[in-house]
Structure formats: C-alpha cells, structure tokens
C-alpha positions, 0 to 999 in steps of 0.5 A, spaced: 457 485 488 451 481 490 451 473 490 449 471 483 445 465 486 442 468 492 442 476 490 442 477 498 449 477 500 455 480 498 459 475 494 466 473 497 467 467 493 470 468 486 470 462 482 473 462 474 473 456 470 474 455 462 469 451 459 469 449 452 474 455 451 469 460 454 471 463 461 465 462 466 465 466 472 461 465 478 461 470 484 458 467 490 456 469 497 460 464 502 453 460 504 452 459 496 459 457 495 458 452 501 452 449 498 455 448 491 461 444 494 466 450 493 471 451 499 478 454 499 483 448 500 488 454 503 483 455 509 486 451 514 493 452 512 497 457 517 501 462 514 502 468 518 506 474 515 509 476 522 511 468 523 515 469 516 517 476 518 520 474 524 524 468 522 527 473 516 528 478 521 531 474 527 536 471 522 539 477 520 539 480 527 543 474 529 548 476 524 549 483 526 552 485 533 547 488 538 546 495 535 540 493 532 537 491 539 538 498 541 534 501 536 528 504 538 522 508 535 522 515 538 515 515 537 511 509 539 518 506 543 517 500 540 524 496 540 527 493 534 528 487 538 520 486 539 519 487 532 524 482 530 520 477 535 513 479 533 514 481 526 510 487 527 511 495 527 508 499 532 507 506 528 508 509 521 515 512 524 518 505 525 520 505 518 524 511 519 527 509 525 529 502 522 530 504 515 537 501 514 535 494 517 528 494 513 531 496 507 536 490 508 529 485 510 526 488 503 532 486 499 532 479 502 525 478 501 524 482 494 531 481 491 531 489 491 528 495 496 526 498 490 519 498 486 520 496 479 513 493 478 507 495 473 504 501 474 497 503 474 494 504 467 493 511 466 497 513 472 501 518 469 495 522 467 494 522 474 501 523 477 503 528 473 498 533 475 498 532 482 506 533 482 504 540 478 499 541 483 504 541 489 509 545 486 504 550 484 502 550 491 509 551 494 510 557 489 504 560 492 506 559 499 513 563 497 509 568 493 504 570 499 510 570 504 513 575 499 507 579 499 507 578 491 499 578 491 499 579 484 503 572 483 499 569 488 492 570 485 495 567 478 498 561 482 491 560 485 487 560 479 492 555 476 491 550 482 484 551 481 484 550 474 489 544 475 484 541 480 478 541 475 482 538 470 484 532 475 477 531 477 475 530 470 480 525 469 479 521 475 471 521 474 472 518 467 
C-alpha cells in the first residue's frame, strides 16, 4: 500500500484515531509520518524475544537435572544447552528433538501447549477439501501400487475435480 501523503513510498506507519465518532485511518511512509510528528514510543525499548525465551528456558533447566543439557538435535547438532543460552533453535528438527522441554516451555508461556484461539474465517471451507485431497491421493497411491488402474483413474479424476473446487474457493 502506498503512502497516502506522498504516494511514492510504501506505507509503513498505520495510524488510526477516533474523531467525532468517526474512525480516521492514515497510512504513511516513515518520512511522511516523521514530518507529521508521528513516532513509535516503543522504538528504543529493547524486548528481544530470545532474551525472554532464554530466561524461561534457563529457569526450567535449572529445576531439572542434567538430562536437558545432554539433548542434541540430530540434524543441526544444536545442544539444548546452547538453545537455553541463545533462545534460538537451529532447524525445524529441533522441535522434535526437544519436544518435551518445548512443550513444557509453551505451557509456561501460554498456559497450554494446544492452540485454542480463533481460526481463519472460512478456514473450514479450505481445510476440509485439503484433508480430502490428501486422503484421495493416499488412496490413489495405494491403488497404483495394487495395480488397480481403473480405480486409480477414478481417484485421479476425483483429485482433479477437488483441486478445481479448491482453486475456485481460494480465488474468491
């Protein structure tokens, strides 16, 4: 979205205010926002997520015996001890390698390690066909392995039809 004032740069400051019971919204680039006197009051206040995680991880690691310090990701070789010091995981496989300690950490931060929040509006319209597509593709693979080519052709057509419907839903 372009800046509403200069119409040249990308808008990075989004300001909304109620004026006479009307919501007024301004989308400005950094230069125009600065010219109008808008600034981020939290800009110079540090709040690095890694420091927060480090404090949470160190606290839990201190309560547990040396088992956690021995954990290492088999892919990137990052030790749990290094994660506890930096607050950063090395790769996607670290989630599996540190499953239980991370579940405990999420439970401490969020009160639960399960998502119970809002879902994407219309999400079911997209998710159900995706699940069905995955099921049909799995069945198609099994039909091909069993050399049941007639069934495989039917399943292929069903997958194609489902993909077309899904494309129509996501294009809206």
